[in-house]
C-alpha positions as CSV (number, residue, x, y, z in Angstrom):
1,M,131.3,106.8,100.6
2,I,128.1,105.9,102.5
3,V,127.4,102.2,102.8
4,K,123.9,101.5,104.1
5,V,123.0,97.9,105.1
6,C,119.2,97.6,105.0
7,G,116.7,95.1,106.2
8,M,118.2,94.2,109.5
9,R,116.3,92.8,112.5
10,E,118.4,90.4,114.6
11,A,120.2,92.0,117.6
12,D,123.5,90.2,117.4
13,N,123.6,90.6,113.7
14,I,123.0,94.3,114.0
15,R,125.8,94.6,116.6
16,D,128.2,92.8,114.3
17,V,127.4,94.9,111.3
18,D,127.5,98.1,113.4
19,E,131.0,97.4,114.5
20,N,132.2,97.5,110.9
21,D,133.8,100.9,110.5
22,G,132.9,101.0,106.8
23,V,129.2,100.8,107.4
24,S,127.6,104.2,107.7
25,W,123.8,103.5,108.0
26,I,121.7,100.6,109.1
27,G,118.1,100.3,107.9
28,F,115.0,98.9,109.5
29,I,112.0,98.1,107.4
30,F,108.6,99.0,109.0
31,F,106.5,97.8,106.1
32,N,104.6,94.7,107.0
33,G,104.6,93.4,103.4
34,S,108.3,92.8,103.7
35,S,110.0,89.5,104.8
36,R,112.4,91.8,106.7
37,Y,109.6,93.6,108.6
38,V,110.6,94.7,112.1
39,D,107.6,94.0,114.3
40,S,109.3,94.5,117.7
41,K,112.2,96.5,118.8
42,P,115.5,94.6,118.7
43,D,117.5,94.3,122.0
44,F,120.4,96.1,120.3
45,L,120.3,99.1,118.0
46,P,123.2,100.7,116.1
47,V,125.5,102.9,118.2
48,K,128.0,103.9,115.5
49,S,125.9,103.7,112.4
50,K,123.0,106.1,111.6
51,R,119.6,104.5,112.0
52,V,117.3,104.6,109.0
53,G,113.6,103.7,109.1
54,V,112.0,102.5,105.8
55,F,108.3,103.1,105.3
56,V,105.8,102.5,102.5
57,N,102.8,104.8,102.2
58,E,102.6,105.1,106.0
59,T,100.7,107.7,108.1
60,Y,102.6,110.7,109.5
61,F,101.6,109.6,113.0
62,N,103.1,106.1,112.7
63,I,106.3,107.4,111.2
64,V,106.8,110.0,113.9
65,K,106.1,107.3,116.5
66,K,108.8,105.0,115.1
67,V,111.3,108.0,114.8
68,K,110.9,108.5,118.5
69,E,110.9,104.9,119.5
70,Y,114.0,104.0,117.5
71,C,115.7,107.4,117.6
72,L,115.9,107.3,113.9
73,D,118.4,109.6,112.1
74,F,116.6,109.2,108.7
75,V,113.2,108.4,107.4
76,Q,113.3,106.6,104.0
77,L,110.0,106.7,102.0
78,H,109.9,103.7,99.6
79,G,106.3,103.9,98.3
80,D,104.1,106.3,96.3
81,E,104.7,109.3,98.6
82,T,104.1,112.6,96.7
83,P,106.2,115.8,97.2
84,V,103.3,117.3,99.1
85,Y,103.3,114.3,101.5
86,C,107.0,114.6,101.9
87,S,106.8,118.3,102.7
88,E,104.0,117.9,105.2
89,L,105.8,114.9,106.8
90,R,109.0,117.0,107.1
91,E,107.1,119.5,109.2
92,S,106.1,116.7,111.6
93,L,109.6,115.3,112.1
94,P,112.3,116.5,114.5
95,S,114.4,119.1,112.7
96,D,117.5,116.9,112.8
97,T,115.8,113.9,111.1
98,G,116.9,113.5,107.5
99,L,114.5,112.5,104.7
100,I,115.3,110.0,101.9
101,K,113.0,109.4,98.9
102,T,113.2,106.2,96.8
103,I,112.9,106.8,93.1
104,H,112.2,103.7,91.0
105,I,114.2,103.7,87.8
106,E,113.7,101.8,84.6
107,N,114.7,104.4,82.0
108,E,115.8,108.1,81.7
109,D,112.2,109.3,81.9
110,D,111.9,108.1,85.4
111,I,114.6,110.5,86.5
112,K,112.3,113.4,85.8
113,V,110.3,112.5,88.9
114,T,113.1,113.8,91.1
115,V,112.3,117.4,90.1
116,G,109.2,117.6,92.4
117,Y,111.2,116.5,95.5
118,E,114.2,118.8,95.1
119,S,114.7,121.0,98.2
120,I,112.3,118.8,100.2
121,V,114.4,115.6,100.7
122,D,118.0,115.2,101.7
123,Y,118.8,112.2,99.6
124,F,117.4,110.1,96.8
125,L,117.7,106.4,96.7
126,F,117.7,105.2,93.1
127,E,116.1,101.7,93.0
128,T,115.1,99.3,90.2
129,K,111.5,99.8,89.1
130,S,109.4,96.9,90.2
131,S,105.8,96.0,91.1
132,L,107.2,95.0,94.5
133,Y,107.6,97.7,97.1
134,G,110.3,95.7,98.8
135,G,112.4,95.7,95.7
136,S,113.2,93.1,93.1
137,G,116.8,92.3,93.9
138,M,117.6,93.3,90.2
139,K,119.8,96.0,88.9
140,F,118.9,98.8,86.6
141,N,121.3,100.4,84.0
142,W,123.2,102.9,86.1
143,S,124.3,104.8,83.0
144,V,120.8,106.4,82.8
145,L,121.8,108.4,85.8
146,N,124.0,110.5,83.6
147,K,120.8,112.3,82.8
148,Y,120.3,113.2,86.5
149,I,121.2,116.9,86.8
150,G,119.5,117.7,90.1
151,N,121.0,119.1,93.3
152,T,120.1,116.3,95.7
153,P,122.8,113.7,96.5
154,F,121.8,110.0,95.9
155,L,122.6,106.4,96.8
156,L,122.4,103.4,94.5
157,T,120.5,100.3,95.3
158,G,118.8,97.4,93.6
159,G,120.5,94.0,93.3
160,V,123.9,95.2,94.5
161,G,125.9,92.2,95.5
162,P,129.4,91.3,96.7
163,E,130.6,91.0,93.0
164,D,129.7,94.6,92.3
165,S,132.4,96.3,94.4
166,E,134.4,97.2,91.3
167,S,131.4,98.7,89.5
168,V,130.4,100.7,92.6
169,R,134.0,102.0,93.0
170,G,134.1,102.9,89.4
171,F,130.7,104.6,89.1
172,R,131.1,108.4,88.6
173,H,128.6,111.1,89.2
174,P,129.1,114.3,91.2
175,L,126.1,113.6,93.4
176,F,126.7,109.9,94.0
177,Y,127.2,109.5,97.7
178,G,126.9,105.8,98.4
179,V,125.3,102.5,98.1
180,D,122.5,100.5,99.8
181,I,122.9,96.8,100.2
182,N,120.4,94.2,101.3
183,S,119.3,90.8,99.9
184,R,122.5,89.8,98.1
185,F,124.3,89.8,101.4
186,E,121.9,87.6,103.3
187,I,122.0,84.2,104.8
188,K,118.2,84.4,105.1
189,P,115.8,87.4,105.1
190,A,117.0,90.0,107.7
191,L,120.1,88.0,108.6
192,K,123.2,89.4,107.0
193,N,126.5,87.7,106.1
194,V,128.9,89.8,108.1
195,E,132.0,88.6,106.4
196,R,130.6,89.3,102.9
197,I,129.8,92.9,104.0
198,K,133.3,93.4,105.4
199,E,134.9,92.2,102.2
200,F,132.6,94.4,100.1
201,V,133.2,97.5,102.2
202,N,137.0,96.9,102.1
203,K,136.9,96.8,98.3
204,V,134.7,99.8,97.7
205,M,136.7,101.9,100.1
206,I,140.0,101.3,98.4
């Protein structure tokens, strides 16, 4: 299972989380409307974990610039990016850079949006629908994903906390590949509780 820890910024904290064998990806938010916005390059970047850059309605130029500066393995699009935008961006990115599209979910109808992105992106990130681009910290009803019949693997996010390890472990869908955690594991914005992450990872990996 992929475990992505998003919204990181502090060098020592990044190092501590990166050393956890159960953490697969570490995310950096390049949206200046977020309290976890990364405005300067940390002194330490993940060595073991894949690096994910999170962008909201950003220009191709700025995304490609960050991909090169941070040696990003994935670009995550968290805004209103269209399939055409994603396709054109893909042509601008290095061939080995993966693309993740966040799909905001409230009910089964929202899942239909995925159709336009099939074969363009590598993963979907299913997030709770909210007026906030940075997320609401609230869960949606995961059972609606039974209606997802696409071919693109996905990760779950949206209010996932330490108490959700059993629910994550018990969730079943052939294309469920992992989970994205953030605010519910924080001491303060962009500073993660390393012990809580370790405990969570140990439980979901059982």
